[in-house]
C-alpha positions in Angstrom: 27.0 16.4 -28.4 29.0 13.5 -27.0 29.1 12.8 -23.3 32.1 11.0 -21.9 32.1 8.1 -19.4 33.6 10.2 -16.6 30.8 12.8 -17.0 28.1 10.1 -16.8 29.8 8.6 -13.6 29.9 12.1 -12.1 26.2 12.8 -12.9 25.2 9.4 -11.5 27.2 10.1 -8.3 25.6 13.5 -7.8 22.1 12.0 -8.4 22.8 9.2 -5.9 24.0 11.7 -3.3 20.7 13.6 -3.6 18.6 10.4 -3.3 20.6 8.9 -0.5 19.7 11.7 1.9 16.1 10.8 1.8 14.8 8.7 4.7 12.0 6.2 5.1 8.9 7.9 6.5 5.8 6.8 8.4 2.5 6.5 6.5 -1.0 6.0 7.8 -3.5 4.2 5.7 -7.2 4.8 6.4 -9.4 2.1 4.9 -13.2 2.6 4.8 -16.0 0.2 3.9 -18.0 2.4 1.6 -20.6 -0.2 0.7 -23.8 -1.6 2.3 -22.4 -5.0 3.1 -19.8 -6.1 5.6 -16.2 -6.7 4.3 -13.3 -8.8 5.6 -9.9 -7.2 4.8 -6.4 -8.6 4.8 -3.0 -6.9 4.5 -1.0 -9.0 2.0 2.7 -9.3 2.2 4.9 -11.2 -0.3 5.3 -15.0 -0.2 1.6 -15.7 0.7 1.9 -14.1 4.1 -1.0 -11.9 5.4 -2.2 -10.0 8.4 -5.9 -10.1 9.2 -7.4 -6.6 9.4 -10.8 -8.0 10.5 -14.3 -7.2 9.4 -15.5 -3.7 8.5 -19.1 -3.0 8.8 -20.7 -0.5 6.3 -19.3 2.9 7.0 -16.6 1.6 9.4 -12.9 2.6 9.0 -9.7 1.0 10.2 -6.2 2.4 10.1 -2.9 0.8 9.4 0.5 2.3 10.3 3.2 1.5 7.8 6.5 2.9 6.5 7.4 4.1 3.0 11.0 3.3 1.8 12.9 6.3 0.5 14.7 4.4 -2.3 11.7 3.0 -4.2 8.5 4.1 -2.5 7.7 0.5 -1.4 5.5 0.2 1.7 6.4 -2.0 4.6 5.8 -2.9 8.3 8.6 -4.1 10.5 8.3 -7.7 11.6 7.3 -8.1 15.3 10.9 -8.9 16.3 12.1 -5.7 14.5 14.6 -7.7 12.5 13.1 -7.4 9.0 10.9 -5.3 6.8 7.7 -7.0 5.7 7.0 -5.6 2.3 3.4 -4.9 1.5 1.9 -6.1 -1.8 -1.7 -4.9 -1.4 -4.8 -4.9 0.8 -7.6 -7.3 -0.2 -11.2 -7.0 0.9 -14.1 -9.3 0.2 -17.5 -10.3 1.6 -17.1 -12.9 4.3 -17.6 -16.4 3.1 -17.1 -15.6 -0.7 -13.5 -14.6 -0.7 -12.2 -16.0 -4.0 -15.4 -15.0 -5.9 -15.5 -11.4 -4.9 -12.2 -10.0 -3.4 -10.9 -6.6 -4.6 -7.7 -4.9 -3.8 -6.2 -1.5 -3.1 -3.8 -0.5 -5.9 -0.6 0.8 -4.3 1.2 1.6 -7.6 0.3 5.3 -7.5 1.6 5.6 -3.9 5.0 4.0 -4.7 5.8 6.7 -7.3 5.4 9.6 -4.8 6.1 10.4 -1.1 3.0 10.0 1.1 2.1 10.5 4.8 -1.6 9.8 4.6 -3.5 7.4 2.3 -7.3 7.1 2.2 -8.9 4.1 0.5 -12.5 3.0 0.1 -13.7 -0.6 -0.7 -17.2 -1.6 -1.3 -19.0 -4.9 -2.4 -21.4 -4.1 -5.2 -25.1 -4.7 -4.5 -26.2 -7.9 -6.2 -22.7 -9.5 -6.3 -19.5 -9.3 -8.2 -16.0 -8.2 -7.3 -15.4 -5.8 -4.4 -14.2 -2.5 -5.8 -11.4 -0.6 -4.0 -10.1 2.9 -4.9 -7.6 5.4 -3.6 -9.4 8.6 -2.5 -6.5 10.6 -1.2 -2.8 10.5 -1.1 -1.1 13.3 0.9 
């Protein structure tokens, strides 16, 4: 079966009209320190820009409000002046004082491929040293 160019253009236009109706939506990330040691966490944007999320004591949780783009599922926070989207790469957590030796990060790839309203992630520094381990526990 041969498909003509006009049929492909029509199909692409119909698909684009379905997608273009989607809107960016708010997402809340809940990040918990699931380990026995304190962690320092940072929200990492592109181009070496970060936002300090502070220290999380064992069992402590912090939340971050963000928005998910309708087109590609990317996560962002509006810049304080409201003029630009600050695209989020990841969240990194590590034990204070040993950042480069033990930081771990939250993997946002599974979130970008689906629509979310709530994300729960847990990070923990392993007893005895090594890299901090972060995992997604829930995406709703």
